[in-house]
N, C-alpha and C positions, 0 to 999 in steps of 0.2 A: 660224835661229830662236834657237838656243842662244846665239850670239854677240850677238844683239840683247838678250837677257835680261841678259847680263853687262854690256853697255854701259849698259843702263838702271839696273842696280844701282850701277854706279860713279857715274853722274850723280846718283842719289839720295843717295849717300854724300857727294859734294862739296857739293851744295846744303845739306844739313843741317849740315855742318861750317861753312860760311860763315855760316849763320843763327845758329849758336851763338856765333860770335865777336863778333857785333855787338850782342848783347843785354846791357843793364846790370844791376847789382845795386843795390838801394835799401836805405836804413837803416830801422830801426823802433825802437819803445820799448815799455815795459810788459812786460818779459820777464825780470825779475830772478830769479823763482822757476824758470822753465823753464831758464834758463842754468845753474843749479846741479844739474840733474838728469841722471842716467844712465838708459839704456834697454837692457834685454836683450830680444831677440826670438828665439823658436824657430820655425822654419818646417818643416813636414812636408808632403810632396806624394807622392801615390801614385795609380796608376790602379786599385787594388783597389776604390776607391769605386764604380767603374762596371763591376766584374767583368771587367776585362781585365788582361792581363799582357804588354804589348808596347810597343815603341818607348821613350819615356821612361817608365820604370816606377816610379822612386822617387827622391826628393830630400830631403835633410835639410840644414839650415843653422842654426847658432847664431851670433848676432851680439851684440856689445856696442858701444854708441854712447856715447862719453864726454860729460861736461858741456862747456859752452862753454869753449874754450881761446883766449882772445884772444891769448895768447902760447903757442905749442906747447911752450915750455920749461917750462910749468907741469905738464906731464904726465909722471910718472915712467915711463910705458910707452913713451915716445918717446925713443930713444937720443940722446945729445948730438951725436954725429957727424952726425945727420940734420937738425939744425936749419937749416943754411945751404941744404940741398937743398929742404926743405919750404917755406921762405920764398921760394923762387924758382919754385915751381910755379904754373902759370897757373890762373885762375878761382877758386881757393879761398882767396885772401888779400885779398879785397875789404874795405876799411875799413868799419866800422859793422855788419858781419854777424857772426852767431854762427859760430864755427869749432869743429869737433869732429873727433875721430878715431874710426873704427870698426875693430874686429877681428872677423873671421868665420872659422869653420871649417865646411866643407861637403863633401857628397858627392852626386853624381848617378849613377844607374845606367840603362843603356840596353841593350835586348835586341831581337832580332827577334821576330816574332809567335809562331812555332812553337818554343817553348823546350824542348819534349820531344824535338826532333831533335838528334842529336849530330853530323851532317854539316854542312859549310859551306853555308849558305843564301845563294847568291850574289846573289839578287835582293832580299834584305832587308838591313836595316842591320846593321853589325857589333855584336857584343857589345862593350861598352865601359863603363868606369867612370872617373870623374874625382874625385879628392879634392884639396882645395885649401885654402890659407890666403889670406885677402884682407885688405888694409889699405886703408881708405878715408879720404879727407879731404873734409870737408863744409863748405860755407859757405852760410848761409841767413838769410833774414829772413821777414817775414810774407807775402811775395808770391813768393819765388823760392828755389830750393835747387839748388846745384851740387854734384856729387859727382865726385871723381877717385879711381878705385880701381885698385889693383894686385893681381893674382892670381898666386899661385905654387902649383904643385901637380904632380900626376903623373897621366897616363893609362896604363892597362895593369894587369898583374897586381898591382903594388904599390900600386894604389889600394884594393885589398882589397874591391872591389865584388862579386866572385864570392863571397867568404866571407860578406859581409853578406846578399846575396840568398839564398844557400843556407840560412843560419841562420834568416832570417825565414820562408822557405818551410817549414822544418821546424817552426817554432813554430805556424804556421797550417795545417799539413797541406795545403800546396799542391803543385803540380807541381814536381818537381825539375828545375831548368834544366840541360840536358846539353851545351850548346854553348859553354861558356866556354873550351874549348881553342882556339877560333878568335878570341878577343878581340884587340883592338889590343895592340901591343907596348908595353913601358914607354917613356914619353917625358916628360921634364920639361915643364911648362907655364908659360909666362910671358905675361901679358896685361895690357894697360892699357885702362881704360874711362873715358869721361866721359859724364855725363848731367846734363841741366838740366830742372828741373820748375818750373812756375808755378802759382799759384792764381788763377783768373779767375772772374768772375760770382759772387762770394761773397755769400751772403745769410745774415744772422743765424744763426750756426752753433753757438755754445756755450751758448745759452739758448733752449730751445724748438726749433721746427722750423727747419731750415736746409738749404742746398744749396751746392755749389760745383763747379767744373770744374778739373781738374789735368792740363793737357797736358804732354808731355815729349818730348824728343829726345835722342839719344845716339849714341855710336859706340864701337867697340872695335878694337884692333889687337894681334895676337899670333899665336902658333902654335896657340892653342886656337880662337879666333874672331876673324875680321876682318869687319866690316860696320857698318851704321848702322841705327838704328831711330827710329820716331816713333809717338806715340799719345797717349792721354789717358784720364782717368777722371772719371766723373760720380758725385757722392755726394749723397744726400738722406736726412734722417732727423731724429731727436730728439736734441738735445745732440751735435751733430756735432763730432768731435775736430778741434782746430786743429793738424793736422799735414799731411804731404804724401801722404796716402793709403795704400792697401794694395796691395802688388804681390806677384806670385809670385816665386819664387827667381830672381834675376837680378842682375847687377852694378848697383849703385845702388838696390837695393830697400830699403835701410835708411832708411825714411822715416816710421817710427812715432813718433819722438820729438816731444813737444809743442813748438810754436814760441814761444808766449808764455803769460802768466798767465791768459788767457781760456779755455784748454783745460779741458773739464769734469773732467779728472783732477786739477785743482787747485781745484775748486769746493767749496762746502760740501756736507755729506753728501747732502742731498736732490737735489742737482744733479750728483752724480758717477755717475749711471747714464744711459746713452744707447744708442740703437740706430739703425743706418742701413743703407741698401742702397747698393750701388755697381755700376756697369757700367763696363767698361774694354775698350779695344782697343789693339793694338800691331801695327805692321807692321815687318818686318826685311828689309833688303836684305843678303844673305849673299854675301861674296866667298870666305870660307874657313871651314870647320867641320871640325876634325880628327875629330869623332865620326862624320862621314859621308865625308869625303875620305880618311880613313885616316892612318897615321903619316906624318910629314914626311920622315924620313930612312931609312925602311925600308919594304920592300914589306909590305902588309897588305891585309886585306879592305876594300873601299870600295864606295860606290854613287854614282850620279849625283845630286847634290843639286839641289834647286830653289833659285833665286836670290832668291826672295821668299817669306816665310812670314808668315802673319797669325795672331794670337792674340786670342781674345775671352773675357772674364772677367765673371762675374756672381756676386755674393755678398752676405753680410750681416756686419756688424760690431757688436760689443757693447762698450760701455765700462762697467766695473764697478770703481769706485774707481781705483786706479792701474794697472789691467789693461785691455788691449785685446785682444779675441779676434775672429778673423775666420774665416769659411769661404767658399771660392770654388769655383765650378765653372769649369773651363778647357776651352775648345775651341780646338784648333790645327789649321791646315790642313796638308796633306801637306808633308813636308820633303824627300822625294827622289822621283825619277821613278817608281820601281816600287812605291812605298808604296800599299797597297790601300785603307786606311781612314784618315780623319782621326783625330787623337789627342784623347782626352778623359781628364781626371783631376781629382781633388779636391785642394784645398790648404787647410791650416790654419795659422794663425799665432797665437802667443800672445806678447804683449809686456808687460813690466812696467817702469814708470818709477818711480824711487826717488831 
């Protein structure tokens, strides 16, 4: 049975990869203002919203997305030695598309359910933290967005997840986590991710009521996570932003930047306020996850992971001038065989385009 799940996950991965390779990129116009803009986004996720403190318990990410760089040589943040490499990367150098670079700093924290225990809880997930830097290369038009992202970081004590959680728990007078002595060992993380998003069934979005659908597919390979995912988001509301949606912390989630001049963030004063609801779903076929499988080169605590995980998201987004604010409720199916309950947590994002 377990072998069948592994084979199904591999087949899913290969089908998605083939599908991504055959889909084209198309050009667009009317985007001169959007091309000159940068976007900062702060993501905060925590299960405290639902009075739990287990599994994926906290995540923070700060991202900067550059203006359009039709030539990466225009960006002083991109070192000169990297130009020949970037220009040969697949997917993100399509002619006629906006091209931008993102830089992100993030940390995720994971714990078992009974954090008041100091012994090793063999049937629950390992204590683990991951702190990372990510560089993303994005190519987009009004219908499609491609992202190629490279993550570098560390899992283990030097992720400083233990210090962060203990400090936050002291601030809010919460239970002191006592099992961090059993966390994963230090291990450098290197991962590459690709994700493609589309906008479909778009109906009058930037003036009055509108709706759209944004499906996505992606894959990742590295010692942190190897797998493939597919899903989509449906949005509907007043003065809908012309971007590629709202996503929880994940590779390729930097999609809050406006695509063209029709976005309400560039409208006259009375049209720069909007509100919309969104529903999203994502399924991931997992071949490797260091946070559950344990360290790659050393013995460590591990659990038997599930090879398919689904995530469902519902939330609300508000446009106020150049700001976009969203709140999401996230429901995730079990990630490992002995997990007793599904995961629920809240996610907030705040982006500013300037």
